[in-house]
Predicted model as a PDB file, atoms N, CA, C, CB and O in Angstrom, pLDDT in the B-factor column:
MODEL        1                                                                  
ATOM      1  N   MET A   1      21.013  84.109 132.789  1.00 52.00           N  
ATOM      2  CA  MET A   1      22.270  84.435 132.117  1.00 52.00           C  
ATOM      3  C   MET A   1      21.800  85.153 130.679  1.00 52.00           C  
ATOM      4  CB  MET A   1      23.230  82.995 131.899  1.00 52.00           C  
ATOM      5  O   MET A   1      20.828  84.718 130.061  1.00 52.00           O  
ATOM      6  N   LYS A   2      22.465  86.123 130.278  1.00 61.00           N  
ATOM      7  CA  LYS A   2      22.159  86.877 129.098  1.00 61.00           C  
ATOM      8  C   LYS A   2      22.641  86.102 127.863  1.00 61.00           C  
ATOM      9  CB  LYS A   2      22.801  88.275 129.169  1.00 61.00           C  
ATOM     10  O   LYS A   2      23.799  85.703 127.746  1.00 61.00           O  
ATOM     11  N   LYS A   3      21.670  85.914 126.943  1.00 63.00           N  
ATOM     12  CA  LYS A   3      21.967  85.384 125.571  1.00 63.00           C  
ATOM     13  C   LYS A   3      22.891  86.320 124.826  1.00 63.00           C  
ATOM     14  CB  LYS A   3      20.658  85.185 124.746  1.00 63.00           C  
ATOM     15  O   LYS A   3      22.545  87.499 124.748  1.00 63.00           O  
ATOM     16  N   ILE A   4      24.052  85.923 124.258  1.00 71.00           N  
ATOM     17  CA  ILE A   4      24.856  86.579 123.438  1.00 71.00           C  
ATOM     18  C   ILE A   4      24.627  86.167 122.013  1.00 71.00           C  
ATOM     19  CB  ILE A   4      26.178  86.396 123.848  1.00 71.00           C  
ATOM     20  O   ILE A   4      24.660  84.979 121.692  1.00 71.00           O  
ATOM     21  N   LYS A   5      24.373  87.219 121.075  1.00 90.00           N  
ATOM     22  CA  LYS A   5      24.016  86.779 119.833  1.00 90.00           C  
ATOM     23  C   LYS A   5      25.243  86.311 119.026  1.00 90.00           C  
ATOM     24  CB  LYS A   5      23.281  87.838 119.151  1.00 90.00           C  
ATOM     25  O   LYS A   5      26.383  86.644 119.348  1.00 90.00           O  
ATOM     26  N   LEU A   6      24.976  85.549 117.996  1.00 91.00           N  
ATOM     27  CA  LEU A   6      25.996  84.825 117.284  1.00 91.00           C  
ATOM     28  C   LEU A   6      27.021  85.989 116.668  1.00 91.00           C  
ATOM     29  CB  LEU A   6      25.280  83.844 116.089  1.00 91.00           C  
ATOM     30  O   LEU A   6      28.233  85.774 116.707  1.00 91.00           O  
ATOM     31  N   LYS A   7      26.534  87.157 116.132  1.00 93.00           N  
ATOM     32  CA  LYS A   7      27.524  88.154 115.586  1.00 93.00           C  
ATOM     33  C   LYS A   7      28.413  88.524 116.690  1.00 93.00           C  
ATOM     34  CB  LYS A   7      26.847  89.439 114.981  1.00 93.00           C  
ATOM     35  O   LYS A   7      29.607  88.649 116.418  1.00 93.00           O  
ATOM     36  N   LYS A   8      27.978  88.741 118.026  1.00 93.00           N  
ATOM     37  CA  LYS A   8      28.783  89.191 118.916  1.00 93.00           C  
ATOM     38  C   LYS A   8      29.836  88.134 119.142  1.00 93.00           C  
ATOM     39  CB  LYS A   8      28.064  89.578 120.071  1.00 93.00           C  
ATOM     40  O   LYS A   8      31.035  88.407 119.183  1.00 93.00           O  
ATOM     41  N   LYS A   9      29.319  86.845 119.296  1.00 91.00           N  
ATOM     42  CA  LYS A   9      30.372  85.754 119.613  1.00 91.00           C  
ATOM     43  C   LYS A   9      31.408  85.607 118.619  1.00 91.00           C  
ATOM     44  CB  LYS A   9      29.752  84.412 119.761  1.00 91.00           C  
ATOM     45  O   LYS A   9      32.573  85.391 118.950  1.00 91.00           O  
ATOM     46  N   VAL A  10      31.010  85.723 117.311  1.00 94.00           N  
ATOM     47  CA  VAL A  10      32.052  85.620 116.321  1.00 94.00           C  
ATOM     48  C   VAL A  10      32.976  86.725 116.457  1.00 94.00           C  
ATOM     49  CB  VAL A  10      31.515  85.580 114.959  1.00 94.00           C  
ATOM     50  O   VAL A  10      34.188  86.511 116.498  1.00 94.00           O  
ATOM     51  N   ASP A  11      32.451  87.993 116.536  1.00 94.00           N  
ATOM     52  CA  ASP A  11      33.326  89.221 116.683  1.00 94.00           C  
ATOM     53  C   ASP A  11      34.407  89.072 117.857  1.00 94.00           C  
ATOM     54  CB  ASP A  11      32.387  90.506 116.979  1.00 94.00           C  
ATOM     55  O   ASP A  11      35.592  89.378 117.725  1.00 94.00           O  
ATOM     56  N   MET A  12      33.805  88.539 119.070  1.00 92.00           N  
ATOM     57  CA  MET A  12      34.721  88.338 120.058  1.00 92.00           C  
ATOM     58  C   MET A  12      35.698  87.298 119.889  1.00 92.00           C  
ATOM     59  CB  MET A  12      34.095  88.134 121.152  1.00 92.00           C  
ATOM     60  O   MET A  12      36.800  87.402 120.427  1.00 92.00           O  
ATOM     61  N   ALA A  13      35.379  86.276 119.169  1.00 94.00           N  
ATOM     62  CA  ALA A  13      36.259  85.152 118.724  1.00 94.00           C  
ATOM     63  C   ALA A  13      37.388  85.608 117.930  1.00 94.00           C  
ATOM     64  CB  ALA A  13      35.510  84.152 117.926  1.00 94.00           C  
ATOM     65  O   ALA A  13      38.540  85.241 118.164  1.00 94.00           O  
ATOM     66  N   ILE A  14      37.057  86.443 116.949  1.00 95.00           N  
ATOM     67  CA  ILE A  14      38.027  87.075 116.064  1.00 95.00           C  
ATOM     68  C   ILE A  14      38.829  87.933 116.829  1.00 95.00           C  
ATOM     69  CB  ILE A  14      37.420  87.816 114.959  1.00 95.00           C  
ATOM     70  O   ILE A  14      40.037  87.953 116.594  1.00 95.00           O  
ATOM     71  N   SER A  15      38.352  88.646 117.707  1.00 94.00           N  
ATOM     72  CA  SER A  15      39.319  89.598 118.500  1.00 94.00           C  
ATOM     73  C   SER A  15      40.336  88.772 119.355  1.00 94.00           C  
ATOM     74  CB  SER A  15      38.463  90.598 119.517  1.00 94.00           C  
ATOM     75  O   SER A  15      41.458  89.199 119.627  1.00 94.00           O  
ATOM     76  N   TYR A  16      39.839  87.509 119.772  1.00 95.00           N  
ATOM     77  CA  TYR A  16      40.552  86.841 120.739  1.00 95.00           C  
ATOM     78  C   TYR A  16      41.606  86.117 119.950  1.00 95.00           C  
ATOM     79  CB  TYR A  16      39.672  85.932 121.606  1.00 95.00           C  
ATOM     80  O   TYR A  16      42.723  86.004 120.456  1.00 95.00           O  
ATOM     81  N   ALA A  17      41.351  85.587 118.697  1.00 94.00           N  
ATOM     82  CA  ALA A  17      42.268  84.830 117.850  1.00 94.00           C  
ATOM     83  C   ALA A  17      43.350  85.730 117.376  1.00 94.00           C  
ATOM     84  CB  ALA A  17      41.552  84.195 116.666  1.00 94.00           C  
ATOM     85  O   ALA A  17      43.170  86.934 117.194  1.00 94.00           O  
ATOM     86  N   ASP A  18      44.569  85.069 117.166  1.00 85.00           N  
ATOM     87  CA  ASP A  18      45.641  85.958 116.662  1.00 85.00           C  
ATOM     88  C   ASP A  18      45.734  85.957 115.181  1.00 85.00           C  
ATOM     89  CB  ASP A  18      46.967  85.566 117.224  1.00 85.00           C  
ATOM     90  O   ASP A  18      45.668  84.905 114.547  1.00 85.00           O  
ATOM     91  N   ASP A  19      45.889  87.142 114.604  1.00 92.00           N  
ATOM     92  CA  ASP A  19      46.030  87.389 113.182  1.00 92.00           C  
ATOM     93  C   ASP A  19      44.961  86.754 112.213  1.00 92.00           C  
ATOM     94  CB  ASP A  19      47.354  86.905 112.798  1.00 92.00           C  
ATOM     95  O   ASP A  19      45.292  86.279 111.127  1.00 92.00           O  
ATOM     96  N   VAL A  20      43.700  86.771 112.651  1.00 95.00           N  
ATOM     97  CA  VAL A  20      42.665  86.349 111.860  1.00 95.00           C  
ATOM     98  C   VAL A  20      41.698  87.325 111.522  1.00 95.00           C  
ATOM     99  CB  VAL A  20      42.067  85.339 112.419  1.00 95.00           C  
ATOM    100  O   VAL A  20      41.165  87.933 112.450  1.00 95.00           O  
ATOM    101  N   THR A  21      41.334  87.614 110.191  1.00 95.00           N  
ATOM    102  CA  THR A  21      40.430  88.714 109.781  1.00 95.00           C  
ATOM    103  C   THR A  21      39.096  88.079 109.432  1.00 95.00           C  
ATOM    104  CB  THR A  21      41.014  89.548 108.547  1.00 95.00           C  
ATOM    105  O   THR A  21      39.019  86.860 109.280  1.00 95.00           O  
ATOM    106  N   LYS A  22      38.111  88.828 109.310  1.00 96.00           N  
ATOM    107  CA  LYS A  22      36.871  88.471 108.597  1.00 96.00           C  
ATOM    108  C   LYS A  22      37.092  88.039 107.122  1.00 96.00           C  
ATOM    109  CB  LYS A  22      35.920  89.660 108.630  1.00 96.00           C  
ATOM    110  O   LYS A  22      36.465  87.117 106.600  1.00 96.00           O  
ATOM    111  N   LYS A  23      37.986  88.743 106.532  1.00 97.00           N  
ATOM    112  CA  LYS A  23      38.329  88.459 105.173  1.00 97.00           C  
ATOM    113  C   LYS A  23      38.930  86.973 105.057  1.00 97.00           C  
ATOM    114  CB  LYS A  23      39.356  89.554 104.661  1.00 97.00           C  
ATOM    115  O   LYS A  23      38.587  86.245 104.126  1.00 97.00           O  
ATOM    116  N   ASP A  24      39.846  86.550 106.047  1.00 97.00           N  
ATOM    117  CA  ASP A  24      40.273  85.239 106.081  1.00 97.00           C  
ATOM    118  C   ASP A  24      39.184  84.174 106.193  1.00 97.00           C  
ATOM    119  CB  ASP A  24      41.168  85.120 107.137  1.00 97.00           C  
ATOM    120  O   ASP A  24      39.176  83.131 105.539  1.00 97.00           O  
ATOM    121  N   ILE A  25      38.306  84.526 107.048  1.00 97.00           N  
ATOM    122  CA  ILE A  25      37.062  83.600 107.228  1.00 97.00           C  
ATOM    123  C   ILE A  25      36.215  83.600 105.943  1.00 97.00           C  
ATOM    124  CB  ILE A  25      36.120  84.093 108.481  1.00 97.00           C  
ATOM    125  O   ILE A  25      35.827  82.550 105.432  1.00 97.00           O  
ATOM    126  N   ALA A  26      35.959  84.748 105.470  1.00 98.00           N  
ATOM    127  CA  ALA A  26      35.180  84.820 104.130  1.00 98.00           C  
ATOM    128  C   ALA A  26      35.838  83.893 103.113  1.00 98.00           C  
ATOM    129  CB  ALA A  26      35.149  86.337 103.526  1.00 98.00           C  
ATOM    130  O   ALA A  26      35.188  83.030 102.523  1.00 98.00           O  
ATOM    131  N   ASP A  27      37.144  84.093 102.921  1.00 97.00           N  
ATOM    132  CA  ASP A  27      37.900  83.299 101.874  1.00 97.00           C  
ATOM    133  C   ASP A  27      37.631  81.800 102.128  1.00 97.00           C  
ATOM    134  CB  ASP A  27      39.506  83.606 101.927  1.00 97.00           C  
ATOM    135  O   ASP A  27      37.313  81.034 101.219  1.00 97.00           O  
ATOM    136  N   ARG A  28      37.769  81.445 103.348  1.00 97.00           N  
ATOM    137  CA  ARG A  28      37.737  80.008 103.588  1.00 97.00           C  
ATOM    138  C   ARG A  28      36.348  79.443 103.347  1.00 97.00           C  
ATOM    139  CB  ARG A  28      38.187  79.697 105.008  1.00 97.00           C  
ATOM    140  O   ARG A  28      36.147  78.293 102.955  1.00 97.00           O  
ATOM    141  N   LEU A  29      35.366  80.377 103.622  1.00 97.00           N  
ATOM    142  CA  LEU A  29      33.870  79.967 103.231  1.00 97.00           C  
ATOM    143  C   LEU A  29      33.598  79.972 101.834  1.00 97.00           C  
ATOM    144  CB  LEU A  29      32.832  80.888 103.832  1.00 97.00           C  
ATOM    145  O   LEU A  29      32.599  79.382 101.424  1.00 97.00           O  
ATOM    146  N   GLY A  30      34.408  80.598 101.008  1.00 97.00           N  
ATOM    147  CA  GLY A  30      34.087  80.881  99.668  1.00 97.00           C  
ATOM    148  C   GLY A  30      33.175  81.912  99.396  1.00 97.00           C  
ATOM    149  O   GLY A  30      32.457  81.822  98.400  1.00 97.00           O  
ATOM    150  N   ILE A  31      33.102  82.956 100.207  1.00 97.00           N  
ATOM    151  CA  ILE A  31      32.068  84.071 100.028  1.00 97.00           C  
ATOM    152  C   ILE A  31      32.974  85.314 100.055  1.00 97.00           C  
ATOM    153  CB  ILE A  31      30.844  84.111 101.250  1.00 97.00           C  
ATOM    154  O   ILE A  31      34.136  85.314 100.462  1.00 97.00           O  
ATOM    155  N   SER A  32      32.266  86.429  99.547  1.00 97.00           N  
ATOM    156  CA  SER A  32      32.948  87.739  99.841  1.00 97.00           C  
ATOM    157  C   SER A  32      32.957  88.269 101.132  1.00 97.00           C  
ATOM    158  CB  SER A  32      32.435  88.708  99.107  1.00 97.00           C  
ATOM    159  O   SER A  32      32.107  87.897 101.940  1.00 97.00           O  
ATOM    160  N   PRO A  33      33.885  89.164 101.457  1.00 97.00           N  
ATOM    161  CA  PRO A  33      33.776  89.641 102.727  1.00 97.00           C  
ATOM    162  C   PRO A  33      32.520  90.397 103.108  1.00 97.00           C  
ATOM    163  CB  PRO A  33      34.847  90.409 102.942  1.00 97.00           C  
ATOM    164  O   PRO A  33      32.088  90.479 104.258  1.00 97.00           O  
ATOM    165  N   SER A  34      31.977  90.938 102.035  1.00 97.00           N  
ATOM    166  CA  SER A  34      30.486  91.715 102.355  1.00 97.00           C  
ATOM    167  C   SER A  34      29.538  90.633 102.494  1.00 97.00           C  
ATOM    168  CB  SER A  34      29.886  92.797 101.093  1.00 97.00           C  
ATOM    169  O   SER A  34      28.678  90.697 103.372  1.00 97.00           O  
ATOM    170  N   GLY A  35      29.612  89.682 101.739  1.00 97.00           N  
ATOM    171  CA  GLY A  35      28.615  88.567 101.954  1.00 97.00           C  
ATOM    172  C   GLY A  35      28.835  87.839 103.292  1.00 97.00           C  
ATOM    173  O   GLY A  35      27.872  87.274 103.810  1.00 97.00           O  
ATOM    174  N   PHE A  36      29.950  87.818 103.839  1.00 97.00           N  
ATOM    175  CA  PHE A  36      30.180  87.174 105.194  1.00 97.00           C  
ATOM    176  C   PHE A  36      29.610  88.164 106.204  1.00 97.00           C  
ATOM    177  CB  PHE A  36      31.779  86.860 105.499  1.00 97.00           C  
ATOM    178  O   PHE A  36      28.951  87.718 107.143  1.00 97.00           O  
ATOM    179  N   ASN A  37      29.812  89.455 106.081  1.00 95.00           N  
ATOM    180  CA  ASN A  37      29.164  90.375 106.979  1.00 95.00           C  
ATOM    181  C   ASN A  37      27.783  90.403 106.965  1.00 95.00           C  
ATOM    182  CB  ASN A  37      29.564  91.609 106.767  1.00 95.00           C  
ATOM    183  O   ASN A  37      27.171  90.677 107.997  1.00 95.00           O  
ATOM    184  N   GLN A  38      27.121  90.113 105.760  1.00 95.00           N  
ATOM    185  CA  GLN A  38      25.676  90.125 105.610  1.00 95.00           C  
ATOM    186  C   GLN A  38      25.183  88.886 106.383  1.00 95.00           C  
ATOM    187  CB  GLN A  38      25.225  90.108 104.058  1.00 95.00           C  
ATOM    188  O   GLN A  38      24.225  88.946 107.154  1.00 95.00           O  
ATOM    189  N   ARG A  39      25.830  87.843 106.159  1.00 95.00           N  
ATOM    190  CA  ARG A  39      25.474  86.579 106.861  1.00 95.00           C  
ATOM    191  C   ARG A  39      25.719  86.666 108.351  1.00 95.00           C  
ATOM    192  CB  ARG A  39      26.274  85.406 106.292  1.00 95.00           C  
ATOM    193  O   ARG A  39      24.906  86.175 109.135  1.00 95.00           O  
ATOM    194  N   LEU A  40      26.803  87.270 108.758  1.00 94.00           N  
ATOM    195  CA  LEU A  40      27.031  87.501 110.168  1.00 94.00           C  
ATOM    196  C   LEU A  40      25.854  88.285 110.838  1.00 94.00           C  
ATOM    197  CB  LEU A  40      28.350  88.265 110.344  1.00 94.00           C  
ATOM    198  O   LEU A  40      25.341  87.908 111.891  1.00 94.00           O  
ATOM    199  N   ASN A  41      25.459  89.415 110.145  1.00 92.00           N  
ATOM    200  CA  ASN A  41      24.275  90.208 110.679  1.00 92.00           C  
ATOM    201  C   ASN A  41      23.048  89.464 110.881  1.00 92.00           C  
ATOM    202  CB  ASN A  41      23.942  91.304 109.791  1.00 92.00           C  
ATOM    203  O   ASN A  41      22.333  89.684 111.859  1.00 92.00           O  
ATOM    204  N   THR A  42      22.734  88.479 109.887  1.00 92.00           N  
ATOM    205  CA  THR A  42      21.541  87.845 110.056  1.00 92.00           C  
ATOM    206  C   THR A  42      21.756  86.511 110.926  1.00 92.00           C  
ATOM    207  CB  THR A  42      20.938  87.580 108.675  1.00 92.00           C  
ATOM    208  O   THR A  42      20.800  85.809 111.256  1.00 92.00           O  
ATOM    209  N   GLY A  43      23.081  86.216 111.271  1.00 90.00           N  
ATOM    210  CA  GLY A  43      23.279  84.872 111.987  1.00 90.00           C  
ATOM    211  C   GLY A  43      22.919  83.686 111.270  1.00 90.00           C  
ATOM    212  O   GLY A  43      22.640  82.692 111.940  1.00 90.00           O  
ATOM    213  N   LYS A  44      22.880  83.625 110.084  1.00 90.00           N  
ATOM    214  CA  LYS A  44      22.501  82.536 109.301  1.00 90.00           C  
ATOM    215  C   LYS A  44      23.694  81.696 108.862  1.00 90.00           C  
ATOM    216  CB  LYS A  44      21.746  83.012 108.151  1.00 90.00           C  
ATOM    217  O   LYS A  44      24.215  81.974 107.781  1.00 90.00           O  
ATOM    218  N   PHE A  45      24.097  80.859 109.477  1.00 94.00           N  
ATOM    219  CA  PHE A  45      25.291  79.931 109.221  1.00 94.00           C  
ATOM    220  C   PHE A  45      24.951  78.490 109.475  1.00 94.00           C  
ATOM    221  CB  PHE A  45      26.507  80.309 110.125  1.00 94.00           C  
ATOM    222  O   PHE A  45      24.411  78.179 110.537  1.00 94.00           O  
ATOM    223  N   THR A  46      25.248  77.556 108.520  1.00 94.00           N  
ATOM    224  CA  THR A  46      25.017  76.165 108.882  1.00 94.00           C  
ATOM    225  C   THR A  46      26.001  75.646 109.960  1.00 94.00           C  
ATOM    226  CB  THR A  46      25.120  75.302 107.637  1.00 94.00           C  
ATOM    227  O   THR A  46      26.977  76.320 110.289  1.00 94.00           O  
ATOM    228  N   GLN A  47      25.752  74.546 110.456  1.00 92.00           N  
ATOM    229  CA  GLN A  47      26.685  73.833 111.463  1.00 92.00           C  
ATOM    230  C   GLN A  47      28.115  73.728 110.912  1.00 92.00           C  
ATOM    231  CB  GLN A  47      26.152  72.345 111.795  1.00 92.00           C  
ATOM    232  O   GLN A  47      29.113  73.996 111.582  1.00 92.00           O  
ATOM    233  N   GLU A  48      28.129  73.334 109.693  1.00 94.00           N  
ATOM    234  CA  GLU A  48      29.445  73.042 109.010  1.00 94.00           C  
ATOM    235  C   GLU A  48      30.124  74.452 108.780  1.00 94.00           C  
ATOM    236  CB  GLU A  48      29.225  72.208 107.549  1.00 94.00           C  
ATOM    237  O   GLU A  48      31.330  74.565 109.002  1.00 94.00           O  
ATOM    238  N   GLU A  49      29.444  75.437 108.380  1.00 96.00           N  
ATOM    239  CA  GLU A  49      30.071  76.750 108.316  1.00 96.00           C  
ATOM    240  C   GLU A  49      30.636  77.282 109.677  1.00 96.00           C  
ATOM    241  CB  GLU A  49      29.062  77.726 107.781  1.00 96.00           C  
ATOM    242  O   GLU A  49      31.737  77.831 109.721  1.00 96.00           O  
ATOM    243  N   LEU A  50      29.911  77.119 110.704  1.00 95.00           N  
ATOM    244  CA  LEU A  50      30.329  77.541 112.026  1.00 95.00           C  
ATOM    245  C   LEU A  50      31.666  76.739 112.454  1.00 95.00           C  
ATOM    246  CB  LEU A  50      29.121  77.288 113.069  1.00 95.00           C  
ATOM    247  O   LEU A  50      32.561  77.247 113.130  1.00 95.00           O  
ATOM    248  N   GLU A  51      31.674  75.474 111.985  1.00 95.00           N  
ATOM    249  CA  GLU A  51      32.776  74.585 112.296  1.00 95.00           C  
ATOM    250  C   GLU A  51      34.011  75.148 111.572  1.00 95.00           C  
ATOM    251  CB  GLU A  51      32.460  73.086 111.862  1.00 95.00           C  
ATOM    252  O   GLU A  51      35.101  75.197 112.142  1.00 95.00           O  
ATOM    253  N   THR A  52      33.820  75.597 110.241  1.00 97.00           N  
ATOM    254  CA  THR A  52      34.734  76.042 109.458  1.00 97.00           C  
ATOM    255  C   THR A  52      35.341  77.339 109.965  1.00 97.00           C  
ATOM    256  CB  THR A  52      34.201  76.139 108.206  1.00 97.00           C  
ATOM    257  O   THR A  52      36.554  77.544 109.933  1.00 97.00           O  
ATOM    258  N   ILE A  53      34.483  78.176 110.417  1.00 97.00           N  
ATOM    259  CA  ILE A  53      34.851  79.513 111.117  1.00 97.00           C  
ATOM    260  C   ILE A  53      35.722  79.183 112.384  1.00 97.00           C  
ATOM    261  CB  ILE A  53      33.467  80.367 111.581  1.00 97.00           C  
ATOM    262  O   ILE A  53      36.690  79.894 112.654  1.00 97.00           O  
ATOM    263  N   ALA A  54      35.389  78.143 113.130  1.00 96.00           N  
ATOM    264  CA  ALA A  54      36.081  77.860 114.276  1.00 96.00           C  
ATOM    265  C   ALA A  54      37.383  77.210 113.932  1.00 96.00           C  
ATOM    266  CB  ALA A  54      35.279  77.043 115.160  1.00 96.00           C  
ATOM    267  O   ALA A  54      38.321  77.316 114.722  1.00 96.00           O  
ATOM    268  N   SER A  55      37.503  76.599 112.905  1.00 96.00           N  
ATOM    269  CA  SER A  55      38.718  76.093 112.371  1.00 96.00           C  
ATOM    270  C   SER A  55      39.682  77.111 111.893  1.00 96.00           C  
ATOM    271  CB  SER A  55      38.429  75.216 111.322  1.00 96.00           C  
ATOM    272  O   SER A  55      40.889  76.939 112.066  1.00 96.00           O  
ATOM    273  N   VAL A  56      39.215  78.162 111.300  1.00 97.00           N  
ATOM    274  CA  VAL A  56      40.061  79.274 110.822  1.00 97.00           C  
ATOM    275  C   VAL A  56      40.568  80.067 112.098  1.00 97.00           C  
ATOM    276  CB  VAL A  56      39.221  80.248 109.797  1.00 97.00           C  
ATOM    277  O   VAL A  56      41.639  80.670 112.047  1.00 97.00           O  
ATOM    278  N   LEU A  57      39.859  80.061 113.139  1.00 96.00           N  
ATOM    279  CA  LEU A  57      40.165  80.696 114.278  1.00 96.00           C  
ATOM    280  C   LEU A  57      41.032  79.767 115.307  1.00 96.00           C  
ATOM    281  CB  LEU A  57      38.873  81.168 114.854  1.00 96.00           C  
ATOM    282  O   LEU A  57      41.374  80.164 116.421  1.00 96.00           O  
ATOM    283  N   ASN A  58      41.298  78.653 114.852  1.00 94.00           N  
ATOM    284  CA  ASN A  58      42.048  77.628 115.523  1.00 94.00           C  
ATOM    285  C   ASN A  58      41.316  77.288 116.851  1.00 94.00           C  
ATOM    286  CB  ASN A  58      43.529  78.095 115.771  1.00 94.00           C  
ATOM    287  O   ASN A  58      41.964  77.161 117.890  1.00 94.00           O  
ATOM    288  N   ALA A  59      40.088  77.156 116.819  1.00 95.00           N  
ATOM    289  CA  ALA A  59      39.088  76.946 117.962  1.00 95.00           C  
ATOM    290  C   ALA A  59      38.161  75.686 117.526  1.00 95.00           C  
ATOM    291  CB  ALA A  59      38.128  78.379 118.226  1.00 95.00           C  
ATOM    292  O   ALA A  59      38.265  75.064 116.468  1.00 95.00           O  
ATOM    293  N   GLU A  60      37.293  75.461 118.503  1.00 93.00           N  
ATOM    294  CA  GLU A  60      36.241  74.449 118.190  1.00 93.00           C  
ATOM    295  C   GLU A  60      34.908  75.008 118.458  1.00 93.00           C  
ATOM    296  CB  GLU A  60      36.421  73.164 118.995  1.00 93.00           C  
ATOM    297  O   GLU A  60      34.714  75.699 119.458  1.00 93.00           O  
ATOM    298  N   TYR A  61      33.960  74.733 117.588  1.00 93.00           N  
ATOM    299  CA  TYR A  61      32.690  75.191 117.728  1.00 93.00           C  
ATOM    300  C   TYR A  61      31.751  74.006 118.191  1.00 93.00           C  
ATOM    301  CB  TYR A  61      32.256  75.825 116.430  1.00 93.00           C  
ATOM    302  O   TYR A  61      31.669  72.999 117.488  1.00 93.00           O  
ATOM    303  N   VAL A  62      31.076  74.116 119.315  1.00 89.00           N  
ATOM    304  CA  VAL A  62      30.377  73.033 120.001  1.00 89.00           C  
ATOM    305  C   VAL A  62      28.928  73.584 120.171  1.00 89.00           C  
ATOM    306  CB  VAL A  62      31.091  72.630 121.436  1.00 89.00           C  
ATOM    307  O   VAL A  62      28.633  74.592 120.812  1.00 89.00           O  
ATOM    308  N   SER A  63      28.076  72.771 119.502  1.00 87.00           N  
ATOM    309  CA  SER A  63      26.573  73.050 119.678  1.00 87.00           C  
ATOM    310  C   SER A  63      25.798  71.892 119.747  1.00 87.00           C  
ATOM    311  CB  SER A  63      26.007  73.855 118.600  1.00 87.00           C  
ATOM    312  O   SER A  63      25.748  71.166 118.754  1.00 87.00           O  
ATOM    313  N   TYR A  64      25.132  71.579 120.852  1.00 80.00           N  
ATOM    314  CA  TYR A  64      24.355  70.278 120.931  1.00 80.00           C  
ATOM    315  C   TYR A  64      23.332  70.306 121.983  1.00 80.00           C  
ATOM    316  CB  TYR A  64      25.266  69.095 121.196  1.00 80.00           C  
ATOM    317  O   TYR A  64      23.381  71.235 122.789  1.00 80.00           O  
ATOM    318  N   PHE A  65      22.448  69.453 122.084  1.00 81.00           N  
ATOM    319  CA  PHE A  65      21.504  69.312 123.060  1.00 81.00           C  
ATOM    320  C   PHE A  65      22.042  68.209 124.097  1.00 81.00           C  
ATOM    321  CB  PHE A  65      20.135  68.951 122.403  1.00 81.00           C  
ATOM    322  O   PHE A  65      22.445  67.157 123.601  1.00 81.00           O  
ATOM    323  N   GLN A  66      22.081  68.345 125.403  1.00 85.00           N  
ATOM    324  CA  GLN A  66      22.593  67.455 126.217  1.00 85.00           C  
ATOM    325  C   GLN A  66      21.462  66.957 127.197  1.00 85.00           C  
ATOM    326  CB  GLN A  66      23.767  68.046 126.884  1.00 85.00           C  
ATOM    327  O   GLN A  66      20.833  67.769 127.876  1.00 85.00           O  
ATOM    328  N   PHE A  67      21.226  65.625 127.252  1.00 92.00           N  
ATOM    329  CA  PHE A  67      20.148  65.214 128.222  1.00 92.00           C  
ATOM    330  C   PHE A  67      20.710  64.785 129.433  1.00 92.00           C  
ATOM    331  CB  PHE A  67      19.279  64.133 127.715  1.00 92.00           C  
ATOM    332  O   PHE A  67      21.920  64.563 129.491  1.00 92.00           O  
ATOM    333  N   PRO A  68      19.895  64.624 130.520  1.00 94.00           N  
ATOM    334  CA  PRO A  68      20.409  64.335 131.879  1.00 94.00           C  
ATOM    335  C   PRO A  68      21.133  63.070 131.921  1.00 94.00           C  
ATOM    336  CB  PRO A  68      19.313  64.294 132.886  1.00 94.00           C  
ATOM    337  O   PRO A  68      21.989  62.912 132.791  1.00 94.00           O  
ATOM    338  N   ASP A  69      20.866  62.096 131.023  1.00 95.00           N  
ATOM    339  CA  ASP A  69      21.557  60.841 131.013  1.00 95.00           C  
ATOM    340  C   ASP A  69      22.946  60.980 130.327  1.00 95.00           C  
ATOM    341  CB  ASP A  69      20.696  59.786 130.306  1.00 95.00           C  
ATOM    342  O   ASP A  69      23.700  60.010 130.244  1.00 95.00           O  
ATOM    343  N   GLY A  70      23.298  62.321 129.792  1.00 90.00           N  
ATOM    344  CA  GLY A  70      24.571  62.335 129.125  1.00 90.00           C  
ATOM    345  C   GLY A  70      24.554  62.275 127.587  1.00 90.00           C  
ATOM    346  O   GLY A  70      25.567  62.568 126.952  1.00 90.00           O  
ATOM    347  N   LYS A  71      23.495  61.925 127.028  1.00 90.00           N  
ATOM    348  CA  LYS A  71      23.363  61.866 125.604  1.00 90.00           C  
ATOM    349  C   LYS A  71      23.371  63.266 124.966  1.00 90.00           C  
ATOM    350  CB  LYS A  71      22.101  61.131 125.248  1.00 90.00           C  
ATOM    351  O   LYS A  71      22.648  64.178 125.367  1.00 90.00           O  
ATOM    352  N   LYS A  72      24.252  63.376 123.928  1.00 87.00           N  
ATOM    353  CA  LYS A  72      24.422  64.600 123.264  1.00 87.00           C  
ATOM    354  C   LYS A  72      23.917  64.272 121.820  1.00 87.00           C  
ATOM    355  CB  LYS A  72      25.948  65.134 123.341  1.00 87.00           C  
ATOM    356  O   LYS A  72      24.197  63.266 121.167  1.00 87.00           O  
ATOM    357  N   ILE A  73      23.109  65.331 121.444  1.00 86.00           N  
ATOM    358  CA  ILE A  73      22.567  65.289 120.113  1.00 86.00           C  
ATOM    359  C   ILE A  73      22.989  66.656 119.426  1.00 86.00           C  
ATOM    360  CB  ILE A  73      20.954  65.070 120.149  1.00 86.00           C  
ATOM    361  O   ILE A  73      22.654  66.893 118.265  1.00 86.00           O  
TER     362      ILE A  73                                                      
ENDMDL                                                                          
END                                                                             
């Protein structure tokens, strides 16, 4: 399975969401739109920031390790 980079995932999610712009997300993160684009290009976001992005998109961001016994970390 091909790995999709974070930038592409966020761009796809923005396209899928109704009436949400990168500026909306930048505002919610408290950074400039150009700062958001720079961070998007490097893919450097904290888990909390990714959850905030998901919230703006009316989505859920899920990222964890799941073990065979069902334990999620």
